[in-house]
C-alpha positions in Angstrom: -35.7 -73.4 27.7 -35.7 -77.1 28.6 -37.9 -77.5 31.6 -38.2 -81.3 31.6 -37.6 -82.8 35.0 -35.3 -85.7 35.6 -36.8 -88.9 36.9 -35.9 -90.2 40.4 -32.6 -91.9 40.0 -30.7 -94.1 42.4 -28.1 -92.3 44.5 -25.3 -92.8 42.0 -23.5 -89.9 40.3 -23.9 -89.9 36.6 -22.0 -87.5 34.4 -24.1 -84.7 32.9 -27.4 -86.0 34.5 -28.9 -84.8 37.8 -29.5 -87.4 40.5 -31.8 -87.3 43.5 -32.8 -89.2 46.5 -36.4 -90.1 47.2 -38.4 -87.4 49.1 -36.1 -84.6 47.8 -36.6 -82.3 44.8 -35.9 -83.5 41.3 -33.6 -81.2 39.4 -34.0 -79.7 36.0 -31.9 -81.2 33.2 -28.6 -79.3 33.1 -28.4 -78.8 36.8 -26.2 -81.4 38.5 -25.4 -82.1 42.1 -22.5 -84.1 43.5 -20.5 -84.7 46.7 -16.9 -85.2 47.7 -16.0 -87.7 50.4 -14.3 -85.0 52.6 -13.7 -81.3 52.8 -15.1 -78.2 54.5 -17.8 -77.7 51.9 -18.4 -81.0 50.2 -21.8 -80.6 48.7 -21.8 -79.2 45.2 -24.2 -77.9 42.6 -23.3 -77.3 39.0 -25.2 -75.7 36.1 -24.8 -73.7 32.9 -25.3 -70.0 32.9 -26.9 -67.9 30.1 -23.6 -68.0 28.1 -23.5 -71.8 28.2 -20.6 -71.9 30.6 -20.5 -74.3 33.5 -20.8 -72.8 37.0 -20.3 -74.6 40.3 -21.0 -73.7 43.9 -20.1 -75.5 47.1 -22.3 -75.7 50.3 -21.8 -76.8 53.9 -24.9 -79.1 53.9 -27.2 -80.9 51.5 -30.2 -78.9 52.7 -28.4 -75.6 51.8 -27.6 -76.9 48.4 -31.2 -78.0 47.8 -32.6 -74.7 48.9 -30.4 -72.9 46.4 -31.2 -75.4 43.7 -34.9 -74.8 44.2 -34.5 -71.0 43.9 -32.4 -71.5 40.8 -35.1 -73.7 39.2 -37.8 -71.2 40.1 -35.8 -68.4 38.5 -35.3 -70.5 35.3 -39.1 -71.2 35.1 -39.9 -67.5 35.6 -37.6 -66.4 32.9 -39.0 -69.1 30.6 -42.5 -67.8 31.2 -41.4 -64.2 30.4 -39.8 -65.4 27.2 -43.0 -67.1 26.1 -44.9 -63.7 26.6 -42.3 -61.8 24.5 -44.0 -59.0 22.4 -42.0 -57.9 19.4 -43.9 -54.5 19.1 -42.9 -53.7 22.7 -39.3 -54.5 22.0 -39.3 -52.2 19.0 -40.9 -49.4 21.1 -38.1 -49.9 23.7 -35.4 -49.6 21.0 -36.9 -46.3 19.8 -37.0 -45.1 23.4 -33.3 -45.9 23.9 -32.4 -44.1 20.7 -34.1 -41.0 22.0 -32.7 -40.8 25.5 -29.4 -42.6 25.1 -27.8 -44.8 27.7 -29.9 -43.6 30.6 -31.6 -45.7 33.3 -35.3 -45.8 32.3 -36.3 -45.6 36.0 -34.5 -42.2 36.2 -36.4 -41.0 33.1 -39.7 -42.2 34.6 -39.1 -40.4 37.9 -38.2 -37.1 36.2 -41.2 -37.4 33.9 -43.5 -37.9 36.8 -41.9 -35.0 38.7 -42.5 -32.7 35.7 -46.2 -33.8 35.6 -46.5 -32.9 39.3 -45.0 -29.5 38.7 -41.7 -30.3 40.3 -38.6 -29.1 38.4 -36.6 -32.1 39.5 -34.5 -30.2 42.0 -32.4 -28.3 39.4 -32.5 -25.0 41.3 -29.2 -24.2 43.1 -29.4 -24.5 46.9 -28.1 -21.0 47.3 -30.9 -19.6 45.2 -33.5 -21.7 47.0 -32.3 -20.4 50.3 -32.6 -16.8 49.2 -36.1 -17.5 48.0 -37.0 -19.2 51.3 -35.6 -16.4 53.5 -37.5 -13.9 51.4 -40.7 -15.8 52.2 -39.8 -15.8 55.9 -39.1 -12.1 56.0 -42.1 -10.5 57.7 -43.6 -13.8 58.8 -40.8 -14.6 61.4 -39.6 -12.7 64.4 -36.4 -10.7 63.6 -34.3 -12.8 66.0 -35.6 -16.0 64.4 -35.0 -14.7 60.9 -31.4 -13.8 61.9 -30.8 -17.3 63.2 -32.1 -18.8 59.9 -29.9 -16.6 57.8 -26.9 -17.5 59.9 -27.4 -21.3 59.9 -28.6 -21.6 56.3 -25.6 -19.4 55.3 -23.3 -22.1 56.9 -25.1 -24.8 54.9 -24.9 -22.8 51.7 -21.2 -22.3 52.2 -20.7 -26.1 52.7 -23.0 -27.1 49.8 -21.4 -24.6 47.4 -23.1 -24.3 44.0 -24.8 -27.7 44.3 -28.4 -28.1 43.0 -31.1 -29.2 45.4 -31.2 -32.7 43.9 -27.5 -33.1 44.6 -27.9 -32.4 48.3 -27.8 -35.9 49.7 -28.0 -37.4 53.2 -24.3 -38.2 53.1 -23.5 -34.6 52.6 -25.8 -33.5 55.5 -24.0 -36.1 57.8 -20.6 -34.8 56.7 -21.6 -31.2 57.3 -23.0 -32.0 60.8 -19.8 -33.9 61.7 -17.7 -31.0 60.5 -19.7 -28.6 62.8 -19.0 -30.9 65.8 -15.3 -31.1 64.9 -15.3 -27.3 64.9 -16.4 -27.4 68.5 -20.2 -26.8 68.3 -22.2 -28.7 71.0 -24.8 -31.4 70.2 -27.7 -29.1 70.9 -26.4 -26.4 68.5 -25.7 -29.0 65.8 -29.1 -30.5 66.2 -30.6 -27.0 65.7 -28.5 -26.7 62.5 -30.0 -29.9 61.2 -33.5 -28.9 62.2 -33.2 -25.5 60.4 -31.9 -27.1 57.2 -34.7 -29.8 57.4 -37.4 -27.1 57.7 -35.9 -25.4 54.7 -36.0 -28.6 52.6 -39.6 -29.3 53.7 -40.5 -25.9 52.4 -38.8 -26.7 49.1 -40.8 -29.9 48.8 -44.1 -28.0 49.5 -43.1 -25.4 46.9 -42.4 -28.2 44.4 -38.8 -27.1 43.7 -37.4 -30.4 44.9 -38.8 -33.9 45.5 -37.3 -35.0 48.9 -35.7 -33.8 52.1 -32.3 -35.3 52.6 -32.4 -34.6 56.3 -35.2 -37.3 56.7 -32.5 -39.9 56.4 -30.1 -38.2 58.9 -30.5 -38.8 62.6 -30.2 -35.8 64.9 -27.1 -35.8 67.1 -27.6 -37.5 70.4 -28.1 -35.0 73.2 -27.2 -36.0 76.8 -29.8 -34.4 79.1 -28.1 -32.6 82.0 -29.6 -31.4 85.2 -31.2 -28.0 85.0 -29.4 -25.1 86.8 -31.0 -23.7 89.9 -29.8 -20.3 91.2 -29.1 -20.3 94.9 -31.4 -17.9 96.8 -28.4 -15.8 98.0 -27.4 -15.2 94.3 -31.0 -14.2 93.4 -31.0 -11.7 96.3 -27.8 -10.2 95.1 -29.0 -10.1 91.5 -32.3 -8.2 92.2 -30.8 -6.0 94.9 -28.1 -4.8 92.5 -30.7 -4.1 89.7 -33.7 -3.0 91.8 -33.9 0.4 90.1 -33.0 -0.8 86.6 -35.7 -1.2 83.9 -34.5 -4.8 83.3 -35.5 -6.0 86.8 -39.2 -6.4 86.1 -38.6 -8.4 83.0 -36.1 -10.7 84.9 -38.9 -11.1 87.5 -41.2 -12.4 84.8 -38.8 -15.2 84.3 -37.7 -15.8 87.9 -41.1 -15.4 89.7 -43.5 -15.9 86.7 -41.9 -18.7 84.9 -42.0 -17.0 81.5 -39.5 -18.0 78.8 -36.7 -15.5 78.0 -38.1 -14.6 74.6 -41.6 -14.0 76.0 -40.3 -11.9 78.9 -38.3 -9.9 76.4 -41.2 -9.2 74.0 -44.2 -8.8 76.4 -45.9 -5.4 76.4 -47.4 -3.4 79.2 -51.0 -3.8 78.0 -50.6 -7.6 78.2 -50.2 -7.4 82.0 -53.6 -7.4 83.7 -52.8 -5.7 87.0 -56.5 -5.5 88.1 -57.1 -9.3 87.9 -53.5 -10.3 88.6 -53.1 -12.1 85.3 -50.8 -12.1 82.3 -52.1 -12.4 78.7 -50.1 -14.8 76.6 -50.3 -13.3 73.2 -50.1 -15.9 70.4 -47.5 -14.1 68.4 -45.1 -14.0 71.4 -45.7 -17.5 72.8 -43.8 -20.6 71.7 -46.9 -22.6 71.0 -48.4 -19.8 68.8 -51.6 -20.1 70.9 -53.2 -17.5 73.1 -53.3 -18.1 76.8 -53.8 -16.5 80.2 -51.7 -16.9 83.3 -53.1 -16.2 86.8 -52.4 -17.2 90.4 -48.8 -16.2 90.1 -46.7 -15.4 93.3 -47.4 -12.1 94.9 -43.7 -10.9 94.8 -43.9 -10.9 91.0 -46.6 -8.2 91.1 -44.5 -6.0 93.4 -41.7 -6.0 90.8 -44.1 -5.3 88.0 -45.9 -2.5 89.9 -42.5 -0.8 90.7 -41.2 -1.1 87.1 -40.3 2.3 85.5 -41.8 3.2 82.1 -38.5 2.4 80.3 -39.0 -1.3 81.1 -41.8 -1.6 78.5 -39.9 0.3 75.8 -37.2 -2.4 75.6 -36.8 -4.7 72.5 -35.9 -8.3 72.8 -32.4 -7.6 71.7 -32.0 -4.8 74.2 -33.4 -7.0 77.0 -30.8 -9.7 76.1 -27.9 -7.1 76.5 -29.4 -5.5 79.6 -29.9 -8.9 81.3 -26.2 -9.8 80.7 -25.2 -6.5 82.1 -27.5 -7.1 85.2 -25.8 -10.4 86.0 -22.3 -8.7 85.6 -23.4 -5.8 87.8 -24.3 -8.2 90.6 -21.3 -10.5 90.1 -23.6 -13.5 89.6 -23.0 -16.3 87.0 -25.6 -16.4 84.2 -26.2 -20.1 83.5 -28.5 -19.9 80.5 -32.2 -20.1 81.4 -31.4 -20.2 85.1 -34.2 -17.8 86.1 -37.0 -19.8 84.5 -35.5 -23.1 85.6 -35.2 -21.8 89.1 -38.9 -20.8 89.1 -39.9 -24.3 88.1 -37.8 -26.0 90.8 -38.8 -23.6 93.6 -42.4 -23.4 92.7 -42.7 -27.2 92.6 -40.9 -27.4 96.0 -43.3 -24.7 97.4 -46.6 -26.2 96.2 -45.7 -29.9 95.8 -48.1 -29.8 92.8 -46.6 -30.9 89.5 -49.7 -30.2 87.5 -50.1 -26.7 88.8 -46.4 -26.0 88.2 -46.6 -27.4 84.7 -49.5 -25.1 83.9 -47.6 -22.0 85.2 -44.7 -22.9 83.0 -46.9 -23.6 80.0 -45.9 -27.3 79.7 -48.3 -29.8 78.2 -47.8 -32.3 81.0 -45.9 -32.7 84.3 -43.6 -35.3 82.8 -40.7 -32.8 82.2 -41.0 -31.5 85.7 -40.5 -34.9 87.2 -37.5 -35.5 84.9 -35.7 -32.2 85.5 -37.1 -30.1 88.3 -38.3 -32.4 91.1 -36.1 -32.8 94.2 -33.5 -30.1 93.3 -34.9 -27.4 95.7 -36.2 -27.4 99.3 -39.5 -25.9 100.5 -37.6 -23.7 102.9 -35.5 -22.2 100.1 -38.6 -21.9 97.9 -40.3 -19.7 100.5 -37.3 -17.4 100.6 -37.1 -17.3 96.7 -40.7 -16.0 96.5 -40.1 -13.5 99.3 -37.6 -11.5 97.2 -39.2 -8.1 96.7 -38.1 -4.6 95.7 -36.5 -2.6 98.6 
């Protein structure tokens, strides 16, 4: 390649020869610039491509043209240096490689070769087969209810993905699936849970080395609008517990309403985990959301009255049975069941009663009081709080 620079020339266009003004770059031979007296883009650059054909480009300003010319010259010089370092043996080796693999992108071959060295099969396993393998690994390790949800949600993903291999499950497909779930009427929280479940599955696949990447990493979770927590009016709580005072479900509901336990924990807790002598509750690691053992004490006195009056049948309930019995209890009392209303009400009323966010956060097993200030503060009065924690068995 000819890399000879043109000398500084007067500002006069000359056919086939580059011209330049003082203090500006000098062009390579074969690259020409010229101007037109008028027009929207009147600054031009012309050069020959690798096929020897003339190519021209117009610019708004002389500075834009010169920046482009400089990048063009740098590219030509770089290619020239590469040509000088050409190795005939390497070229022959490349031709042999191409004969073996055919018209395949060499980077694709390299990635698959590296994956094979790491023990990854390149994602060739069918998604349905990988899901079956994952659920088998979860069986026994997960709670029955959790495993049921995984089967349900991953079954929906498997139905959407069809017989696709793991490597063919792309972010675009995940986005389309989530959008379809929203069009079918699922809420943002539920759709976000679908995405999280599929993401956990793909992370497991990566750890097991049956695929190389998690397509959910490139997919944002649906935006969730945070709504105010529901707080049960004291009058409704009185009706709820009065209508179910002699039912086995009452004590477990009291653990939510007057002890702040989560629904799943209140449904799985055993009689031996309630320390009546010291007025404390053992938070077993296998039942707690954090998977860490804990101990709750200093809980309201009315909670203990409900626990002490609980019949033996209370502690023989499974989580599934508690879910059904709790729904029946609300229906029996004619009170609306707004999700986690009992636990949310505990947080709101306990904070209003004590005016102590740190203490309330500890009772609800939160890591900090921040959530209390966002959702619970200011939604209940101290007078109503005193009435809430005065609800006792008849």
